[in-house]
C-alpha positions, 0 to 999 in steps of 0.5 A: 500500500505504501508503495502505491502511495509513493508511486502516486506522489512521485508521479505528481512531483515529477509532473510539477517539476517537468512543467516548472523546469521547462517554463523556467528555462524559457523565462531565464533564456528570454532575459537580456542579461550578460551571457555569464550572468544568465548562465549563473541563473540557469545553472542555479535554477535548473541544477536539480531540485524537487520543486517542493514549494511550487508543488505545494502551492500548485496542489493547494491552488488546484483544490480551489479550482485555480488554473495553471496559468494563474498559480504558475507565476507565484510558483516561479517566483518562489523557486527563483527566491529559493535559488537565490537563497541556495547560492548565498547559503553555499558561499564561503562566508556562509556555509562554504559548500562546494557541492550542491545536488551533485554538482559544484556550487555556483561560486565554485563554477562561476566565482564568488562575484558572479554568484552574488550577482546571479543570486541577487538577479534571481531575487529581483526576478522573483518580484518582477514575476509577481508584479507582472501583468501576466500574473492575472490576480486581483490587484489587492491580492497581488499586493498582499502576496508580495507583502507576504513574500517579503515577510517570508524572505526578508529581514524578518524571515529567511534572511533573519534565519540565515543570520541566526543560523550562522550566529548559532555556530559559535561555541559561545552560543547557548542553543535552546529548543526555543531558539532552535524553533525560531531559526528553523521557522525563519530559515526554512518553514516560512517560505514553505508556509508562504507557498501553501498560504498563497495557493489558498489565497489564490483560490479565495479560501476563507480566513479559517482555511488560509490559517489551516494551510499556513499552519500546514506549511509551517509543519511541512517546513519543520519536517523538511528541515529535521529530515534534512538534518537526519540525512546529514548524519545518515544519508548517502553522499552520492545519492544526496549530491552533497557533503554529509556530516557537515552540521556537526563540524559547523556546529549547526543549530539542529534538533539532533544537536539538542536532543539526539537523532532518536528524538529527531526521528520521533519528532518527524513522526509526530509532525507528519501526524500533525500535518495530516490532522490540519488537513482533515479540517479542510473539506476537500480531497487533500489526500495528495498533500497528506501523502506529501507529508509522508514523502518528505519524512521518508525521502533519501535525498 
């Protein structure tokens, strides 16, 4: 039975990924940017990835009958911003990673200056996509989505999470469970929660339903991050396409550092149940989103 579920979710993820990759390539190739800068952006965005954020947004939006030619635009923007974050996260002044998805990281492949410029270009492109006239949504709704997007990735969101994550590497930093939760939410969960919330907003979901999908996204973000930390300890480097055992070396703020790997695994199980319970409050067929929680908790890369 589990195999059937996995096959189903893999097919849906693959469908979304192929659609996203094909259209993103067209968007990036159409830019009138210097060749190297464009190549940095293409390399970053098309260098693998499961597209979980666009997947969540799309699946939630489809529950409310939102058409692909509407939900695809915020999906592109989210992944452009995510690509920006990965470029910066890998920089020598940050995590100093040399591998990402089995290939040299952007600053290794193109140098640091080009990595910085390419990452910034992706982030700006994300805003251009959200504000484009091609994104057919009510003006007030678009403004609210852009505001939420800024909150999720700015100095109160993802960038704050990256700052706090680096700060927590210091041996003088006293990591607590509360501090860990704040770092995790800002660095990982908020952008994923933005994805699920935006899908609901585009579909005209009630305020109650929007809150449920926001909470679902926050929980999914926690599952993703803790599983990622577990894979850093137990994962296969070739399968994952990046170095493992780096969190301990860098003294990263992880649940494993605080409570141990057994506790972390049990927490993932608890969070999966919590995510499914949230979805049960929605009177729609949320089976795919439920299966997605299982998928994230059992992924191997």
